[in-house]
N, C-alpha and C positions, 0 to 999 in steps of 0.2 A: 515319456510322461512330461507334461508341462511343469515348469517351475511353479512352486507355491509361493504366493505373496499375500501380505496382509493389506487391507484397505482400512485406513483410519477414519474415513468419511466417504459418503457416496460421492463419486467423482463424475465429471462431465462425460467422459467416455467410458463409463462403467461397462457397457456391452463390449467395447473393444478390448478392455482389459480381461474380461471374463472369457472372451473368445480365444485369447492367447495364453492365459495363465490360469492356474487353479487358485481362485481368489477366496480369501477368508475375510468376512466382514466384521472387523473388530468393533465397529460402531453399533452393531446390532447385539453384541454380547451382553447378556444380563449379568453374568458373572465374569468380569474381565480377567481376574486372576486365573480362574479355572480354564477359561478360553485360551489364555496364553500358555498355560501348562500343557494343555492337550495338543496344541498346534505348533508350539515353538520349535520342537526338534526338526520340523520339516520346512520351516519358513526361510526362504532365501532372499526375498525382496519385500519392500514396503512402499506403498504408494500413498501419498498424503497431499494435503492442500491447506494453505493458510495457517490459521491458528492451531490446527490439530497437530501438525508437525510430528516430532518424535523426540521425546525427552530422554534423559539418561536412563530412567527406570525401564522404559519400553525397549530401548536399544539393548540394555543388559539382559532383558527377558528373552531376547531372540539370539541365541548363541550361534546360529547358522546364517545370520543375516549378512548379505553381501552388498546390497544396494538400497538406498533410500531415494526414491524418485518423487520430487516435489513438483506439483503443478502451481507454478508461480515463481516470481523472482526472489522474493524475500525468503530467507532461510533462518530467520531469527527464532522460529519455534522449533528448530531442529538443534539438538545438542551436537554441534560440529566437533567439539573437543572430544567427546566420547566416541563419535563416529570415526574420527581420525585415529584415536587410540585403538579401536577395534579393527581398523583396516577396512572400514565400510565406505564404499563410494557414495557420495551425495550429488544428486543432479537437480537442476532447476530448469525453468523455461524462460530465459531472457529473450529480449528482442521482439518476439512475436506479439507482445502486448504494448510495445512502446507507443505506437500511433494511437491506439485506443485510449490509453491512460493520458496521453498528451491532450487528446480531444476533450476528455473528461475534465482535465485540469483547466483548460481554457474556458470551458463552460462554467466551471466554478468561479473563475476570475470574472467573467462577464456577468454571471448571475449576481455575484456579490456587489460589483460596482454599480450595475444598472438596477439592482433590486427587482429583477424580473419575477422571482417567486412571490415576493411581497406584493408586487403590483397585480399579479394574477389573483392572489387572494383578495385584494382590495376590490377588483372588478367582480369577482364571484360573490362577494358579500353584499353587493348592491350599492357600495359606498360611492362609486363613480357617479352614479345617477343622482345621488342625494347630496353628496358633499363636494363634487367637482373632482378635478384631477389629483392624483397622489403627489407627494413631495418630489422635487427634482432629485435625480441621482447623479452618478459620475460616469465617465467613459474611460476606456482603456487607452486611447490614443494620447501619447505624450507622457504617460505614467512610466515609472521605472519599476521593472520586475527584477527583484533580487532573488536569485536561485540559490538556496542553501542545499548543496549537493548536486553538482552539475554532472550527473551520470548520463546513461543512454536516454532515459526518459526526460531528464532536465534539458538535454540538448534539443530534443524534439519540441518541447514546450517553448524553448527560446526561439525557434524558427517561427512557430505560430504567433508568439507574442510580437515578434518583429513585423509580421504581416499585419497585425492590428495597430501598428505604429507605436509600439512600446519600446522603451530602451531597456537593455538587459545588462545585468552585472551578476557576479556570483562569488561564492566562497566555497572552497573545498579544503580538505586536509592538505592538499598540494595543488599548485597551479596546473592548469591544462593549457595546451597549445591552441587557444581560441582567441578570437578578437575581442571578447567581452572584457570589460574592466574587472579586476580581481580585488576583493576586499580581504584583509588579513584575518578577520574573525567574524562571528555571527552578529555581534553588536554593531560593528562598523557597517556591515552589509545592511542591516535593518535601518540604521540611521540614513543610509544613502538610497533607500528604496521607498516606493509608495506601496508596493505589494511585495510581501516577503513570502516566497514559495518554499515550503519544506519538502525536499525530495531526497532526503538522506536514507540510508538503510536503517532498519530498526535494530533492536538489541541493546545490550548493556552500555555499549560505548556511546550511544546517542540518546540514552534515556534522559528525559527532561532537559535536553540541550537548549530548547527554547523556553525560557522562563521569564521572570520579571525583568532582568537586565536587558534581554533582547526586545521584549515588548515595550519597555520604557524607551528604548532607542528608536523603535518604530514610530511611536508617538500617536497623538490623537487624530492625525490625518492619514495614518497608515493602516494597511490591511494585511492579514495573514491568511495563507492558504496552506492546508496540510493534506498531502496525498501520500505521505510516507507511512508512518505507523503512529497510532495514538500516543504511544509511549514517548515520542520525541518531543512533545509539547507538554508543559505542565498545565493540565486541564483546570485545576483549581485557580491558578493564577490567570489563565486565559479567560475564564468565566468572569472573574472579578474585573479584569480590564475591559471586557465587553459591557458588563453591567454599568460600570462607572464611566463608559465612553472614553476610556484612556487610550483606546485604539478605535479606529473607525468601523471595523468590521472583520468578519472571518468567514472563510469558506472551507468546510471540513468534509472530507470523504472517509476519514478514519478516526477512531475513538479508542480511548484507553481500555474500556471494558466491553468491547463489542460482543453481542448486539445490545447489551444493557447500557444504553447511552445515559449519561447524567441528565436527569430531567430538567435541570436548570437551563440547559441549552434551548429547550423548547419554547421558553418564554422570551428569548432574545430576538428582537426584530432586526438586529444588525448581524445576524449569522445565517448563512445558507448551509444546510446540512444534507449530505448524501449518505445512504446506507452502504458504504464501501463498494461502490459500483465502478471503480476505475477501469477494470477490465471486463465488465459484465455485459458483453455482447456475445451473441451466438458465434460470430466469426472468430473473435479472439479466444473465447474459451475453447472452441474446437481446435484452434492452432496450438494452444497451450496443452490441451489434452493429448493431441497427436505427438507432440514433442516428448511429453512424459512417457507415453507408450513406446515411442521410438527408443528412448534411452534404456528402458527395460529390455526391449527386444535385442538391442545391440549387446547389452551386457550378457544376457543369457545365451547369446550366439557366440560368445567369446571374443567380441570386438570392442574397441574403445567406445565409450559413451560419447554423446555429442556435446553436452553442456555440463561438464563436471565442475563442481564447486570444491569438493575435497576428494 
């Protein structure tokens, strides 16, 4: 008999999961508590994605749980402390999305600097024909990209940025063996950058890491791009700095309360907004889903998983 697992959300390779395991769709349960009481004694695995994760209450409700397989790199929505306490394996899907997210990141940088979305809206409105060309924008070449969190994705972005003629520097909790200049803290990095890229993990340790002091250091000619988690930047402060033009602009793929984005962002002409699409291509989501399935198959075959977090 196939191992029984819970799905917290409809997943990209749902059919693949259902072909290999007996799947229970928690996200369809009308009475979550009753659903868990009925199925918990048989559940050995959990497959999840993004914000759905697995909190302490869910983990504790599944006494036979052996593995949590996340489709994505970030595991901040999974209670890792509780998982470790219960001896539960947690896996994620790193590397297979690096190129895709890096491409999305550079598109945010370019769209923000060149104001491509605003220019398209200007054309579609008919203003080009009646009012002449839109205001001039900026270009990437010669600008300094400061990467806050030089991990796998950050390093991919750095290569693309250099191809566009940008200079790169970074800040991490510790130095890396790379050629890029290192800054000792986020404020110094922001001060030395034209574009500050937030690429850190999410979670409590980075919550509101980028606030007034960092944005003040970035200054009125600086831009900020966030591809990390919405929690890493203080949104209220960011909105105020954009409204007052205390920074030049922002490119955002993530938000604090997704998908319920603060409507104050929609009125800002100096912000480019994406609906968390960093890895949202068929090719990348398929690769992420296949790795998620592979980790589950390996575990239930009694073999080491491929990408273990805890």
